[in-house]
C-alpha positions in Angstrom: 104.2 94.9 77.8 100.8 93.4 77.1 97.7 95.4 76.5 94.0 94.4 76.3 93.6 94.6 72.5 93.5 92.2 69.6 94.4 92.7 66.0 90.8 92.5 64.7 89.8 95.3 67.1 92.8 97.4 66.1 91.5 97.3 62.5 87.8 97.6 63.6 86.8 94.3 62.0 85.1 91.0 63.0 87.2 87.9 63.0 85.3 86.7 59.9 86.7 89.6 57.8 87.8 88.8 54.3 91.2 89.7 52.8 89.6 92.5 50.9 88.0 93.9 54.0 91.3 93.7 55.8 93.0 95.7 53.1 90.3 98.3 53.0 90.1 98.6 56.8 93.9 99.1 57.0 93.8 101.8 54.4 90.9 103.6 56.0 92.4 103.5 59.5 95.7 104.7 58.2 94.2 107.7 56.5 92.0 108.6 59.5 94.4 110.7 61.5 93.9 111.6 65.2 93.6 115.2 66.4 96.2 117.6 65.3 97.5 118.1 68.9 99.2 114.7 68.8 102.9 114.5 68.0 104.2 112.9 64.9 105.7 110.2 67.2 102.3 109.3 68.5 100.8 109.1 65.0 103.7 106.9 63.9 103.3 104.4 66.9 99.6 104.2 66.2 100.4 103.4 62.5 102.9 100.8 63.6 100.1 98.9 65.5 97.9 99.1 62.4 100.6 97.8 60.2 101.4 95.0 62.7 97.8 93.9 62.9 97.5 93.9 59.1 100.8 92.0 58.6 99.6 89.2 60.9 96.1 88.9 59.6 96.9 89.3 55.9 99.2 86.2 56.1 97.0 83.1 56.1 99.4 81.0 58.2 100.1 83.7 60.8 96.3 84.5 61.0 95.5 80.9 61.7 98.1 80.6 64.4 96.8 84.0 65.9 93.2 82.9 65.9 94.0 79.7 67.7 96.2 81.2 70.4 94.6 84.6 71.0 90.9 84.4 70.1 89.8 81.1 71.6 88.7 82.9 74.7 86.5 85.3 72.7 83.6 82.8 72.5 83.7 82.3 76.2 83.6 86.0 76.8 80.6 86.3 74.5 78.6 83.7 76.4 79.9 84.7 79.9 81.1 88.3 79.8 83.2 89.3 82.9 81.7 91.9 85.3 84.7 94.1 85.0 88.4 94.2 84.4 91.0 93.5 87.0 92.7 96.3 88.8 95.6 96.2 86.3 93.0 96.6 83.5 93.6 93.0 82.3 91.2 90.1 82.7 92.4 86.6 82.3 89.8 86.0 79.5 90.5 89.3 77.7 92.4 88.8 74.4 95.8 90.6 74.6 98.7 91.3 72.4 102.3 92.1 73.3 103.7 95.4 72.2 106.9 97.3 72.5 107.1 99.9 75.3 107.4 102.6 72.7 104.0 101.7 71.3 102.2 102.5 74.5 100.8 105.9 73.3 99.7 104.3 70.0 97.8 101.6 72.0 96.1 104.2 74.1 95.2 106.1 71.0 93.6 103.0 69.5 91.6 102.3 72.7 90.4 105.8 72.8 89.2 105.6 69.2 87.4 102.4 70.0 85.5 104.2 72.8 87.3 102.4 75.6 87.5 105.6 77.7 87.5 104.1 81.1 90.2 101.6 80.0 92.4 104.4 78.8 92.0 106.1 82.1 92.9 102.9 84.0 95.9 102.3 81.8 97.2 105.8 81.3 96.7 107.6 84.6 99.3 105.6 86.5 102.0 106.8 84.2 101.0 110.4 85.1 101.0 109.9 88.9 103.9 110.8 91.0 105.8 107.8 92.5 104.9 105.4 89.6 106.6 104.5 86.4 108.9 107.3 85.2 108.3 108.5 81.7 111.5 110.5 81.7 113.9 107.5 81.4 113.2 107.2 77.7 111.7 103.7 78.0 108.5 104.8 76.2 110.2 107.2 73.8 111.2 110.9 73.9 109.9 112.1 77.3 109.2 115.6 75.8 106.7 114.0 73.4 105.4 111.0 75.3 104.2 112.8 78.4 102.0 115.4 76.5 100.6 112.6 74.3 99.5 110.5 77.2 98.1 113.6 79.0 96.1 114.5 75.8 94.8 110.9 75.4 93.7 110.7 79.0 92.1 114.2 78.9 90.2 113.5 75.7 89.0 110.2 77.1 87.7 112.2 80.1 85.9 114.5 77.7 84.3 111.8 75.7 83.4 109.8 78.8 81.8 112.9 80.3 79.7 113.4 77.1 78.7 109.8 77.0 77.5 109.9 80.6 75.8 113.3 79.9 73.7 111.6 77.2 72.8 108.8 79.6 71.5 111.4 82.1 74.3 110.7 84.6 75.1 114.4 85.1 77.2 114.2 88.3 79.3 111.3 86.9 79.7 113.3 83.7 80.9 116.3 85.7 83.4 114.2 87.6 84.9 112.8 84.4 85.1 116.3 82.8 86.6 117.8 85.9 89.2 115.0 86.1 90.4 115.9 82.5 90.4 119.6 83.3 92.4 119.2 86.4 95.0 117.1 84.6 95.5 119.7 81.9 95.7 122.5 84.4 98.2 120.6 86.5 100.4 119.8 83.5 99.8 123.3 81.8 99.1 121.7 78.5 96.6 122.0 75.6 94.7 125.1 76.5 92.2 124.6 73.6 91.2 121.1 74.9 90.9 122.5 78.4 88.6 125.2 77.1 86.5 122.6 75.3 86.1 120.6 78.6 85.4 123.8 80.5 82.7 124.8 78.0 81.0 121.4 78.5 81.1 121.8 82.3 79.4 125.2 82.0 76.7 123.8 79.8 76.3 120.7 82.0 75.8 122.8 85.2 72.0 123.4 84.9 71.4 119.6 84.6 73.6 118.9 87.6 71.7 121.4 89.6 68.4 119.8 88.8 69.7 116.3 89.4 71.2 117.3 92.8 68.1 119.2 94.0 65.8 116.3 93.0 67.6 114.0 95.5 65.7 113.1 98.7 65.8 115.7 101.4 68.1 113.6 103.6 70.9 114.0 101.0 71.6 117.4 102.4 75.2 117.8 101.3 74.5 116.9 97.7 71.5 119.2 97.6 73.5 122.1 99.1 76.1 121.5 96.4 73.2 122.0 93.9 72.2 125.3 95.5 75.9 126.5 95.5 76.1 125.8 91.7 72.8 127.7 91.2 74.2 130.6 93.1 77.3 130.6 91.0 75.1 130.8 87.9 73.0 133.6 89.3 76.2 135.5 90.2 77.6 135.1 86.7 74.3 136.1 85.1 73.8 139.1 87.4 70.6 137.7 88.8 67.5 135.8 87.6 66.7 138.4 85.0 70.3 139.5 84.4 72.1 139.6 81.1 75.4 138.3 82.2 77.0 135.2 80.5 77.2 132.1 82.7 78.3 130.2 79.5 75.5 127.7 80.0 74.0 128.6 76.6 70.6 129.4 78.3 68.9 132.5 77.0 66.9 134.7 79.4 63.7 132.8 78.4 65.4 129.4 78.9 66.9 130.5 82.3 63.5 131.6 83.6 62.0 128.2 82.5 64.9 126.6 84.3 64.1 128.5 87.5 60.5 127.4 87.2 61.7 123.8 86.8 63.9 123.8 89.9 61.4 125.5 92.2 59.5 122.2 92.6 62.6 120.7 94.0 63.2 123.4 96.6 61.6 123.7 100.0 59.8 126.9 101.0 62.7 127.9 103.3 65.3 127.3 100.6 63.3 129.4 98.1 62.9 132.1 100.7 66.6 132.3 101.5 67.6 132.2 97.9 65.1 134.7 96.5 65.3 137.2 99.4 69.0 137.4 98.7 68.5 137.8 95.0 65.9 140.5 95.5 68.6 142.8 96.9 70.3 143.2 93.5 67.5 144.6 93.1 65.4 142.3 91.1 61.6 142.6 90.7 61.5 138.9 89.6 63.3 137.7 92.7 61.2 140.0 94.9 58.0 138.4 93.6 59.5 134.9 94.1 60.6 135.8 97.7 57.1 137.1 98.4 55.7 133.9 97.1 57.9 131.9 99.4 57.3 134.1 102.5 53.5 133.9 102.1 53.5 130.1 101.4 55.8 129.4 104.4 54.2 131.9 106.7 50.7 130.5 106.1 51.6 126.8 106.2 53.8 127.1 109.3 51.7 129.7 111.1 54.4 132.3 111.0 52.7 135.7 110.4 56.1 137.4 110.9 57.1 136.1 107.5 53.8 137.4 106.0 54.7 140.8 107.4 58.1 140.7 105.6 56.3 139.8 102.4 54.0 142.8 102.9 57.0 145.1 103.3 58.6 143.8 100.1 55.4 144.4 98.2 55.4 148.0 99.5 58.7 148.5 97.7 57.1 147.4 94.4 54.0 149.4 94.9 55.4 152.6 93.4 55.8 150.9 90.0 53.2 148.1 89.8 49.7 147.4 90.8 50.2 145.0 93.7 47.2 146.0 95.7 45.6 142.5 95.6 48.8 141.0 97.0 49.0 143.6 99.7 45.4 143.0 100.6 46.2 139.3 101.0 49.0 140.1 103.4 46.7 142.5 105.3 44.1 139.7 105.6 46.5 137.2 107.0 47.7 139.8 109.5 44.1 140.5 110.6 44.2 144.0 109.2 40.8 143.9 107.6 40.2 147.7 107.2 43.6 148.1 105.5 42.9 145.1 103.3 39.6 146.7 102.2 41.2 150.1 101.4 44.0 148.6 99.3 41.4 146.3 97.6 39.5 149.3 96.4 42.6 150.6 94.6 43.1 147.4 92.6 42.3 147.2 88.9 42.1 143.4 88.9 38.4 143.6 88.0 38.0 140.0 87.1 39.3 138.7 90.4 37.2 141.2 92.4 34.1 140.1 90.4 34.9 136.5 91.3 35.1 137.3 95.0 31.9 139.3 94.9 30.0 136.6 93.1 31.1 134.1 95.8 29.9 136.5 98.5 26.3 136.9 97.3 23.9 136.9 100.2 26.5 138.0 102.7 26.8 141.6 104.1 30.5 141.7 103.0 33.0 140.0 100.7 34.7 137.9 103.3 33.1 134.5 102.2 34.3 134.9 98.6 37.7 136.1 99.8 38.1 133.0 102.0 37.1 130.7 99.2 39.5 132.3 96.8 42.3 132.3 99.4 42.1 128.6 100.2 41.8 127.6 96.6 44.7 129.7 95.5 46.9 128.5 98.4 46.0 124.9 97.8 46.2 124.9 94.0 48.7 127.6 93.1 51.1 128.3 96.0 51.8 125.1 97.8 52.5 122.9 94.7 55.6 125.1 94.0 57.3 124.0 97.2 58.7 120.6 97.8 57.6 120.5 101.5 54.2 122.1 101.0 52.9 120.2 98.0 50.8 117.7 99.9 49.7 120.1 102.7 46.1 121.3 103.0 45.4 125.1 103.1 42.8 126.0 105.8 42.3 129.6 106.9 40.4 128.4 109.9 43.5 126.4 111.1 45.8 129.4 110.5 43.6 131.9 112.4 42.9 129.5 115.3 46.6 129.0 116.0 47.4 130.5 119.4 50.8 131.8 118.3 49.2 133.5 115.3 46.6 135.2 117.5 49.3 136.3 119.9 51.4 137.8 117.1 48.5 139.6 115.5 47.5 141.2 118.8 51.0 142.7 119.1 51.0 144.3 115.7 50.8 148.1 115.4 47.4 149.8 115.3 45.6 150.8 112.2 47.0 154.3 112.3 50.6 153.1 112.8 50.4 150.6 109.9 48.7 152.9 107.4 52.1 153.9 105.8 52.5 150.4 104.4 49.8 150.9 101.8 50.0 154.7 101.3 52.6 154.4 98.6 50.4 152.3 96.5 47.5 154.7 97.1 49.5 157.6 95.8 50.8 155.5 92.9 47.3 154.7 91.9 46.4 158.4 91.7 49.4 159.1 89.5 48.4 156.2 87.2 44.7 157.0 87.1 44.8 158.6 83.7 46.9 155.8 82.3 44.4 153.2 83.4 41.3 154.6 81.7 41.6 152.3 78.7 41.6 149.3 81.0 38.4 150.5 82.7 36.7 151.1 79.4 37.8 147.6 78.2 36.4 146.1 81.4 33.0 147.8 80.9 33.0 146.3 77.4 33.5 142.9 78.9 37.3 142.6 78.5 39.9 142.6 81.3 43.4 143.3 80.3 44.9 142.9 83.8 47.6 145.4 82.8 50.4 145.9 85.3 53.2 148.5 85.1 56.5 147.0 86.3 60.2 147.6 86.4 61.4 145.9 83.3 64.8 144.3 83.4 64.7 142.1 80.3 64.8 143.2 76.7 62.2 141.2 74.6 60.8 141.8 71.2 57.8 139.7 70.4 54.0 139.8 70.6 52.4 137.2 72.9 48.8 136.1 73.1 47.6 134.8 76.5 44.4 133.0 77.4 43.0 133.3 80.8 42.5 130.2 83.0 38.8 130.3 82.3 39.6 129.9 78.7 37.4 132.9 77.7 39.7 136.0 77.9 42.3 136.5 75.2 44.7 139.4 75.5 47.1 140.3 72.8 50.2 142.1 74.1 52.2 144.3 71.8 56.0 144.6 72.0 55.6 148.2 73.3 53.4 147.0 76.1 55.4 144.0 77.1 59.0 144.8 76.6 61.3 147.7 77.2 65.0 148.6 76.8 67.1 147.0 79.5 68.4 150.4 80.6 65.0 151.9 81.2 61.6 151.3 82.8 58.9 149.7 80.6 55.5 148.1 80.9 54.7 144.5 80.8 51.2 143.0 80.4 50.2 140.3 82.9 47.1 138.2 82.9 45.6 137.4 86.3 42.5 135.3 86.5 40.4 133.9 89.2 41.4 130.5 90.7 37.9 129.3 90.2 37.6 128.3 86.5 33.8 128.1 86.7 32.3 130.6 89.1 29.1 128.6 89.3 30.9 125.6 90.9 32.1 126.0 94.5 34.4 123.7 96.3 34.6 123.0 100.0 38.0 122.6 101.7 37.7 118.9 101.2 37.3 119.4 97.4 33.5 118.7 97.1 31.7 120.8 94.6 28.7 122.8 95.8 26.2 125.0 94.0 25.7 127.3 97.0 27.1 130.7 96.3 26.3 132.0 99.8 28.3 132.4 102.9 30.8 130.0 104.6 32.0 128.4 101.3 35.5 128.0 102.6 34.7 126.6 105.9 35.6 129.9 107.7 33.0 132.2 109.1 33.4 135.9 108.7 34.0 136.3 112.4 36.9 133.7 112.2 39.2 136.4 110.8 40.3 138.3 113.9 39.7 142.0 114.1 42.6 143.7 115.8 42.4 146.7 118.1 41.7 149.9 116.2 39.9 148.2 113.4 36.2 147.8 112.8 34.6 144.4 112.2 31.7 145.2 110.0 31.0 146.5 106.4 32.9 146.1 103.2 36.1 147.5 104.5 36.6 144.3 106.5 37.0 142.4 103.2 40.6 141.8 102.0 41.5 139.8 99.0 44.0 137.0 99.0 45.2 137.4 95.5 48.8 136.5 95.4 47.1 133.5 93.7 46.9 135.7 90.7 50.6 135.7 90.8 50.4 132.1 89.8 50.9 133.9 86.6 52.3 136.9 88.4 55.3 136.0 90.4 57.4 134.5 87.6 54.6 135.7 85.4 55.5 139.3 85.3 59.1 138.4 84.1 59.8 138.7 80.5 58.6 135.4 79.2 56.5 134.9 76.1 53.8 133.2 78.1 53.8 134.8 81.5 51.5 132.2 83.0 53.4 129.2 81.7 56.3 130.0 84.0 54.8 130.4 87.4 52.0 128.0 86.7 48.6 129.3 85.9 45.4 128.3 87.6 45.7 125.0 85.7 46.8 122.1 87.8 50.6 121.6 87.6 50.0 118.0 86.7 48.1 119.1 83.5 50.9 121.3 82.2 54.3 119.6 81.7 57.3 121.6 82.8 59.1 123.3 79.9 62.5 122.1 81.2 62.9 118.5 82.1 65.8 116.3 83.2 65.3 114.1 80.2 64.7 117.0 77.8 67.6 119.4 78.1 67.3 123.0 77.2 70.9 123.1 76.0 71.5 120.9 73.0 74.0 118.2 74.0 77.1 117.7 71.8 76.2 114.7 69.7 79.2 112.4 69.6 77.8 110.5 66.7 77.3 113.7 64.7 80.8 114.9 65.4 82.2 111.5 64.3 80.1 111.6 61.1 82.0 114.6 59.8 85.4 113.7 61.2 85.9 110.1 60.2 87.0 108.5 57.0 85.7 110.4 53.9 83.1 108.2 52.2 79.6 108.7 50.9 78.1 108.7 54.5 80.6 111.3 55.6 80.0 113.4 52.5 76.3 113.3 53.1 76.7 114.4 56.7 79.0 117.3 55.7 76.5 118.5 53.1 73.6 118.2 55.5 75.5 120.2 58.1 76.3 122.8 55.4 72.6 123.3 54.6 71.7 123.5 58.3 74.4 126.2 58.8 73.3 128.0 55.7 69.7 128.0 56.9 70.7 129.4 60.2 73.0 132.1 58.7 70.5 133.3 56.1 67.2 132.7 57.9 65.2 135.0 60.1 67.7 134.7 63.0 70.8 135.5 60.9 73.0 133.3 63.1 76.3 132.7 61.3 78.0 130.8 64.1 77.6 127.3 62.5 79.4 128.5 59.3 82.8 128.3 61.0 82.1 124.6 61.9 81.5 123.5 58.3 83.2 126.0 55.9 86.8 126.6 55.2 88.3 129.6 53.5 87.6 131.2 51.1 83.9 130.2 51.4 83.8 130.9 55.2 84.5 134.7 54.9 82.2 134.9 51.8 79.2 133.4 53.6 79.8 135.3 56.9 79.6 138.5 54.8 76.5 137.2 53.0 74.8 136.7 56.4 75.8 140.2 57.6 74.5 141.8 54.5 71.2 139.9 54.6 70.7 141.0 58.2 71.4 144.6 57.3 69.0 144.5 54.4 66.3 142.8 56.5 66.4 139.9 54.0 65.8 136.2 54.9 66.0 133.1 52.9 64.4 129.7 53.6 66.0 126.7 52.0 64.6 123.4 51.0 67.0 120.9 49.4 67.5 117.3 48.3 70.8 115.8 47.2 72.4 112.6 46.0 76.0 111.8 46.4 77.4 110.7 43.0 81.0 110.1 43.8 83.7 110.6 46.5 87.3 111.0 45.5 90.0 111.3 48.2 93.3 112.7 47.0 96.0 110.1 46.6 98.7 112.7 47.6 96.9 114.3 50.5 94.3 112.2 52.4 93.0 115.4 54.0 91.5 116.6 50.7 88.6 115.2 48.8 86.3 116.0 45.9 82.6 115.2 46.3 80.2 115.3 43.3 76.5 115.5 44.0 73.2 116.1 42.3 71.4 118.9 44.2 67.9 120.4 44.0 67.5 123.6 45.9 64.4 125.7 46.6 64.9 129.2 48.0 62.1 131.2 49.5 62.9 134.9 50.0 61.4 137.1 52.7 61.6 140.9 53.1 61.1 141.2 56.8 58.4 138.7 57.5 56.7 139.1 54.1 57.4 136.6 51.3 58.9 138.2 48.3 60.1 135.6 45.8 60.8 131.9 45.3 63.5 130.4 43.1 64.2 126.7 42.2 67.3 125.0 40.8 66.7 121.4 39.9 69.2 118.6 39.4 72.3 120.8 39.6 75.6 119.0 39.2 77.8 120.4 42.0 81.4 119.5 42.8 82.5 120.3 46.3 86.1 120.6 47.4 86.5 119.4 51.0 89.4 119.6 53.4 90.0 118.1 56.8 90.9 120.7 59.4 91.0 120.1 63.2 90.0 116.5 62.5 86.7 117.6 60.8 85.8 117.8 57.2 84.9 121.2 55.9 83.8 122.6 52.5 86.5 124.8 50.9 84.8 125.6 47.6 82.3 124.3 45.0 81.5 124.6 41.3 
């Protein structure tokens, strides 16, 4: 049979290679063994191809004949490359060689090592399909060995092709390649370890697939729904947005919250409402806030006050644990319940926001002008941008309240007495928390606003965060005790909420024009434009609600466990001015670097030795540093050093000791064993600086300069590891 290879490619050389280069390449390729899962027969057929290529090219006469007959078409290919191979994987201009049928697996192995993954699939898969060439007749060798070897080669090509496409940002194509390999291994019931490796990549790839699918145009409904299904699978495995379950994506709680923030911009208001309402039933305070956000955004933009009423009911469930009075006042305003809005407003401890509204109501008998200005700014700048279908809409209270369907719905709502229960829970909660909030009131009188909010805490965190308000003037330092609590109990979390208006002296009309007038009608809505329903008065301060879900620009995702609460939900800064923390071209999960893997698994030379030692210092830094993460040790150390350094990491963690390493090294020599090509001795000159820390406090520094170190390295699982050193 003929295969699309030539002898130069088999040895990995250009056709101008010298005799010495041929000899060295043949030796190196022979010593570089494939993965341990391959049979001895596969390794032998691969070696026979290497020997065959070397035998022809090392003989001057045979090489000359070969060049004339097989490589003449190479120059034509270089000047006019074909668009693709023919269906049988052979192109008329592609150099080929004739091989024995029993060398098929060796040829596939060589093609895979050359990175010709798609060609391996095209050549190998037909032999695995029913109704095609039968491997069981012995034509290609022992059927018990040939079938597993071809399955392994095809599966590994799927794995490497998937990783290659992953790096290129082709996430769905990558998933298709990985799933093809996984299904093949499942069908044949072979190589569980390789199947696990592919499955691990698929789990880590899933967040990027979700973003890619959701970013598609709205008309690609089937693909976008597939993205939502994948997202729901992740949520189920994690136990919710703020859950601690393992979805095997490698995303920490922080990373997953950033991921949720990233994808919100690709979802419509309706999609977010459906998703987060369902998640809120776990229960989840994070999902509840996001659902309220979606209900309010959609209810206002689409003139559906029934959705706003649902948002108000969800806030009532949170009211026993958290100060959500401003958000409840917002809902009451949009439902025309001005007296209730005013009562709930008086319970709020969001002094900075209240001051903003009052300042923008100067000269008016009530706070309604400031409230309307705040509401429109917040809806326009903080709510709508987080929904794909609302991002370009304009928020106008006048349009909302003048809608006939809105007016009809508000007229049918219960009277003031009937609706009083919705906010009574938060009123009693405020009385219970009155003593605990005295510090906040004192701080406010001194010119500071903490914006403290007590919440149900589902995430365990352990760091101190410093947040700056949108105005750039208020800095709040949150201690671990204030922000984080044990996952099994309730805790408290600090949340910064600041006015949408960054500069209170500058007012903006609905059209965006700045105005120095701080008087009435700043939002384009007269006080009387907010309907007063039956049973409610229409004058005095009690008519004045506050639309402050805008505060939850830092408060919806903001109240969730993140180092910077505001960076997740989007603070009052324009979204365009703060890049998202998770981007399609900047993955949260480190991608498996094919080049890095190859650098410690290939032929042992100075470059490989350098890569192994660099990987060792990286693993040592992680194991002995502040995080005490010993996972990388198993990837670079062999016994007995592996157990020794895993124990060192455990002891350092127990003693609260950390070491920071700085090093430089020069490879002096590399000596591969003549009797065992999987063992090597590497000599290096090393300078190492060790900085010791007790807790977070520096305690000592030690330096060893120009040490002569001899490393014993072994190749295990096709990767070089350090076994010992002197």
